[in-house]
Every structure is written in C-alpha cells, then in structure tokens.
C-alpha positions as a LaTeX table, in Angstrom:
\begin{tabular}{lrrr}
\hline
Residue & $x$ (\AA) & $y$ (\AA) & $z$ (\AA) \\
\hline
Met1 & 7.37 & $-12.73$ & 16.88 \\
Glu2 & 4.70 & $-11.16$ & 14.23 \\
Asp3 & 3.86 & $-8.82$ & 16.94 \\
Glu4 & 6.89 & $-7.74$ & 17.50 \\
Ile5 & 7.45 & $-6.98$ & 14.07 \\
Phe6 & 3.99 & $-4.93$ & 13.33 \\
Lys7 & 5.23 & $-2.60$ & 16.45 \\
Asn8 & 8.56 & $-1.97$ & 15.44 \\
Ile9 & 7.31 & $-0.94$ & 11.95 \\
Phe10 & 4.89 & 1.19 & 12.72 \\
Ser11 & 6.59 & 2.87 & 16.00 \\
Lys12 & 8.71 & 4.57 & 13.49 \\
Asp13 & 8.04 & 8.46 & 12.90 \\
Val14 & 7.05 & 8.38 & 8.64 \\
Leu15 & 4.08 & 5.55 & 10.06 \\
Thr16 & 2.80 & 7.36 & 13.13 \\
Ile17 & $-0.97$ & 6.56 & 13.21 \\
Pro18 & $-3.14$ & 8.91 & 13.13 \\
Lys19 & $-1.94$ & 10.72 & 10.14 \\
Arg20 & $-2.70$ & 14.53 & 9.38 \\
Trp21 & $-2.38$ & 15.37 & 5.65 \\
Glu22 & $-0.78$ & 18.61 & 5.12 \\
Gly23 & $-0.07$ & 19.22 & 1.67 \\
Asp24 & $-0.40$ & 16.58 & $-1.43$ \\
Phe25 & $-2.36$ & 13.79 & 0.14 \\
Lys26 & $-1.57$ & 11.68 & $-2.68$ \\
Glu27 & 1.99 & 12.26 & $-2.64$ \\
Ile28 & 2.40 & 11.78 & 1.15 \\
Phe29 & 0.08 & 8.91 & 1.06 \\
Ile30 & 2.38 & 6.97 & $-1.13$ \\
Asn31 & 5.44 & 8.32 & 0.50 \\
Asp32 & 4.05 & 6.59 & 3.58 \\
Leu33 & 3.45 & 3.28 & 2.08 \\
Asn34 & 6.75 & 2.86 & 0.45 \\
Ala35 & 8.05 & 3.58 & 3.67 \\
Tyr36 & 5.66 & 0.65 & 4.71 \\
Ile37 & 7.85 & $-1.50$ & 2.55 \\
Glu38 & 11.07 & $-0.62$ & 3.23 \\
Ser39 & 10.46 & $-1.49$ & 6.90 \\
Leu40 & 9.68 & $-4.62$ & 5.88 \\
Val41 & 12.69 & $-5.03$ & 4.21 \\
Glu42 & 14.05 & $-4.72$ & 7.22 \\
Phe43 & 12.55 & $-8.33$ & 8.23 \\
Ala44 & 13.77 & $-10.16$ & 5.98 \\
Val45 & 10.33 & $-10.21$ & 4.05 \\
Glu46 & 10.21 & $-12.25$ & 0.92 \\
Asp47 & 11.51 & $-10.47$ & $-2.47$ \\
Glu48 & 8.13 & $-11.63$ & $-4.26$ \\
Thr49 & 5.49 & $-10.28$ & $-1.88$ \\
Leu50 & 7.65 & $-7.43$ & $-1.88$ \\
Glu51 & 7.51 & $-7.01$ & $-5.39$ \\
Asn52 & 4.07 & $-7.74$ & $-5.40$ \\
Leu53 & 3.10 & $-4.24$ & $-2.72$ \\
Arg54 & 5.01 & $-2.49$ & $-5.01$ \\
Ile55 & 2.56 & $-3.19$ & $-8.17$ \\
Ile56 & $-0.31$ & $-2.36$ & $-5.77$ \\
Ile57 & 1.30 & 0.60 & $-4.80$ \\
Arg58 & 1.97 & 1.68 & $-7.94$ \\
Lys59 & $-1.51$ & 0.64 & $-9.03$ \\
Leu60 & $-2.72$ & 2.78 & $-6.51$ \\
Asp61 & $-0.83$ & 5.75 & $-7.66$ \\
Ile62 & $-2.08$ & 5.92 & $-10.85$ \\
Ser63 & $-5.94$ & 5.24 & $-9.10$ \\
Leu64 & $-5.20$ & 8.20 & $-6.65$ \\
Glu65 & $-4.31$ & 10.23 & $-9.86$ \\
Glu66 & $-6.76$ & 9.60 & $-12.40$ \\
Tyr67 & $-9.36$ & 10.48 & $-9.41$ \\
Phe68 & $-8.28$ & 14.07 & $-8.81$ \\
Lys69 & $-8.26$ & 14.60 & $-12.36$ \\
Gly70 & $-11.86$ & 13.81 & $-12.11$ \\
Asn71 & $-11.31$ & 10.30 & $-14.12$ \\
Ile72 & $-13.52$ & 8.08 & $-11.33$ \\
Ala73 & $-14.02$ & 5.62 & $-13.86$ \\
Lys74 & $-10.58$ & 5.02 & $-14.70$ \\
Ser75 & $-9.79$ & 5.53 & $-10.94$ \\
Tyr76 & $-12.14$ & 2.70 & $-9.77$ \\
Gln77 & $-11.16$ & 0.39 & $-12.88$ \\
Cys78 & $-7.35$ & 1.01 & $-11.54$ \\
Phe79 & $-8.83$ & 0.46 & $-7.57$ \\
Ser80 & $-10.61$ & $-2.63$ & $-9.16$ \\
Ser81 & $-7.23$ & $-4.32$ & $-10.83$ \\
Ile82 & $-5.68$ & $-3.67$ & $-7.58$ \\
Met83 & $-8.32$ & $-5.82$ & $-5.49$ \\
Asp84 & $-7.94$ & $-8.54$ & $-8.04$ \\
Asp85 & $-4.19$ & $-8.44$ & $-7.32$ \\
Phe86 & $-4.56$ & $-8.32$ & $-3.86$ \\
Tyr87 & $-6.88$ & $-11.44$ & $-4.24$ \\
Asn88 & $-4.80$ & $-13.74$ & $-7.05$ \\
Thr89 & $-1.52$ & $-13.01$ & $-5.18$ \\
Glu90 & 0.13 & $-14.70$ & $-1.61$ \\
Ile91 & $-0.17$ & $-11.14$ & $-0.25$ \\
Asn92 & $-3.95$ & $-11.51$ & 0.89 \\
Ser93 & $-3.60$ & $-14.15$ & 3.42 \\
Gly94 & $-6.42$ & $-16.08$ & 3.20 \\
Phe95 & $-8.77$ & $-13.15$ & 2.76 \\
Glu96 & $-11.47$ & $-14.14$ & 0.63 \\
Lys97 & $-13.10$ & $-12.41$ & $-2.27$ \\
Phe98 & $-17.20$ & $-11.42$ & $-1.51$ \\
\hline
\end{tabular}
C-alpha cells in the first residue's frame, strides 16, 4: 500500500523528477515541498505529521533565504535546527542520529 501511495504522489507533474531549476530555485523548491504536503493530505496522513512537515519546510525556507543572503552561519544553524526537529519527531521513522 505504501508503495502505491509513493507512486501516486510522485506521478504528479509538479513532483516529477529529475527537476530543472529554471527561475527562482528557493521558490520552486519550497513550492514543490508544499505540493508534496498537499499530496500527503489526500492520503490521510496524520495531522500532527503534516504540521511537523510544514514546520520543517518553513525552517528550510528560512535556511535557504539566509544562505542566499550570504549568512552561511545562520543558514547552517537553521538547518541544524531542522535536523534536530526531524530526529525529535515521529516523522523520522527510525532514522538514527549520528
């Protein structure tokens, strides 16, 4: 069943891979991640999981923004926070922090 969900989600045009980045990379990337979340909604993914993913996407948006402004340290700190969030939520599905 999970394989079918995965195939259905990534068969949508907006999520086709490989991706060509024509235009604003950050905007395209964040929009694609949000499209992925909306696809998960269709498959009755738990609200808590969706909210955790939305938080991670917002922080990723901030991390990318800081990177493009040249604030590499702030970008790294934000990304590090994302990874901490990931490992401290149920999203991680058994990934171990190393």
